[in-house]
One Martini backbone bead per residue (centre of mass of N, CA, C, O) as a GRO file, in nm:
protein
   64
    1MET     BB    1   0.096   0.036   0.023
    2LYS     BB    2   0.050   0.378  -0.072
    3GLY     BB    3   0.025   0.568   0.155
    4LYS     BB    4  -0.250   0.722   0.240
    5PRO     BB    5  -0.552   0.703   0.270
    6LYS     BB    6  -0.811   0.915   0.137
    7GLY     BB    7  -1.068   0.802   0.337
    8GLY     BB    8  -1.373   0.781   0.291
    9ILE     BB    9  -1.503   0.635   0.564
   10LEU     BB   10  -1.287   0.816   0.737
   11LYS     BB   11  -1.420   1.064   0.700
   12GLY     BB   12  -1.392   1.250   1.006
   13TYR     BB   13  -1.169   1.034   1.163
   14THR     BB   14  -0.861   1.100   1.127
   15GLY     BB   15  -0.811   1.280   1.373
   16ILE     BB   16  -0.852   1.061   1.582
   17LEU     BB   17  -0.641   0.865   1.479
   18ASP     BB   18  -0.398   1.057   1.492
   19SER     BB   19  -0.417   1.099   1.796
   20LEU     BB   20  -0.376   0.807   1.880
   21LEU     BB   21  -0.103   0.765   1.735
   22SER     BB   22   0.048   0.999   1.891
   23GLN     BB   23  -0.002   0.820   2.167
   24GLY     BB   24   0.063   0.506   2.070
   25ILE     BB   25  -0.206   0.402   1.943
   26THR     BB   26  -0.211   0.083   1.737
   27ASN     BB   27  -0.463  -0.066   1.805
   28SER     BB   28  -0.731  -0.149   1.614
   29VAL     BB   29  -0.944  -0.214   1.832
   30VAL     BB   30  -0.916   0.043   1.998
   31CYS     BB   31  -0.965   0.241   1.768
   32LEU     BB   32  -1.243   0.133   1.687
   33GLU     BB   33  -1.386   0.190   1.955
   34ARG     BB   34  -1.344   0.498   1.946
   35LEU     BB   35  -1.489   0.543   1.676
   36ARG     BB   36  -1.765   0.422   1.756
   37GLN     BB   37  -1.825   0.641   1.973
   38GLU     BB   38  -1.840   0.854   1.709
   39GLY     BB   39  -1.997   0.668   1.461
   40PHE     BB   40  -1.847   0.452   1.334
   41THR     BB   41  -1.913   0.190   1.062
   42GLY     BB   42  -1.670   0.051   1.008
   43GLY     BB   43  -1.389  -0.146   0.987
   44ARG     BB   44  -1.089  -0.290   1.080
   45THR     BB   45  -0.939  -0.286   0.809
   46THR     BB   46  -0.947   0.018   0.769
   47VAL     BB   47  -0.784   0.080   1.022
   48LYS     BB   48  -0.535  -0.094   0.963
   49ASP     BB   49  -0.455   0.048   0.700
   50TYR     BB   50  -0.408   0.327   0.824
   51ILE     BB   51  -0.193   0.244   1.027
   52ALA     BB   52   0.009   0.123   0.825
   53ALA     BB   53   0.049   0.386   0.661
   54HIS     BB   54   0.148   0.555   0.898
   55GLU     BB   55   0.395   0.381   0.973
   56THR     BB   56   0.533   0.407   0.698
   57SER     BB   57   0.560   0.719   0.699
   58GLU     BB   58   0.731   0.734   0.957
   59ILE     BB   59   0.973   0.575   0.852
   60GLU     BB   60   1.035   0.759   0.611
   61ASN     BB   61   1.090   1.016   0.786
   62VAL     BB   62   1.334   0.899   0.945
   63THR     BB   63   1.511   0.810   0.680
   64ALA     BB   64   1.526   1.106   0.530
   0.00000   0.00000   0.00000
């Protein structure tokens, strides 16, 4: 997967995910539970893909 997903079903929730990731919370189940509290109706795979893309971009930023 290249780069961050463009949003889609995560549109409106990426700020919450980014906040969780910046706090070191990378467990997709925990992130999904937090998103569901805010009304997210998507699935865990969507959240996992976003987290994986975020981790990949963080590694690229460190090595650049």
